[in-house]
C-alpha positions in Angstrom: 181.4 122.2 49.2 178.7 123.8 51.7 178.1 127.6 52.0 177.9 129.6 55.7 175.8 132.6 56.2 177.0 135.6 58.7 175.6 138.5 59.8 177.3 141.8 61.2 175.9 142.7 64.9 178.1 145.4 65.5 179.7 148.2 64.9 182.7 149.2 63.6 183.3 152.2 65.6 186.4 152.1 67.7 187.6 149.1 67.2 190.9 147.8 65.9 191.8 149.0 62.2 192.7 145.0 61.7 189.4 144.0 62.6 187.5 146.9 60.3 189.7 145.4 57.4 188.4 141.8 58.4 184.9 143.0 58.5 185.3 144.7 54.9 187.4 141.4 53.8 184.4 139.5 54.5 182.1 141.3 52.5 179.9 143.2 55.4 178.9 146.5 55.0 176.5 147.3 58.0 175.1 146.3 61.0 172.8 143.3 60.0 174.0 143.2 56.4 173.9 139.4 55.7 176.6 137.8 53.6 176.4 134.0 52.3 180.1 132.5 51.3 182.1 129.3 50.7 182.5 127.4 54.1 186.2 127.8 53.7 189.5 127.4 56.8 190.0 131.2 55.5 186.5 132.3 56.2 186.0 130.8 59.5 189.4 132.0 60.9 188.4 135.2 59.8 185.2 134.8 61.7 186.6 133.9 64.4 188.9 136.8 64.7 186.2 139.5 64.6 183.0 136.8 66.5 182.2 139.3 69.1 181.0 141.6 65.9 179.8 138.5 63.4 176.9 136.1 63.9 177.0 132.7 62.4 173.5 132.2 60.6 172.4 128.6 60.0 
């Protein structure tokens, strides 16, 4: 299975609590933080839900 890399590009300040929990579950901690995990439908769904705060890297 392939891996996927993503980066937090926006702050969590003023965002809904559910979106904050998703960012935490993705393993992101601060703006610019990059995480690499397995590419699963669950991860893709979480990224899609907070796509305005997360950037997928090639």
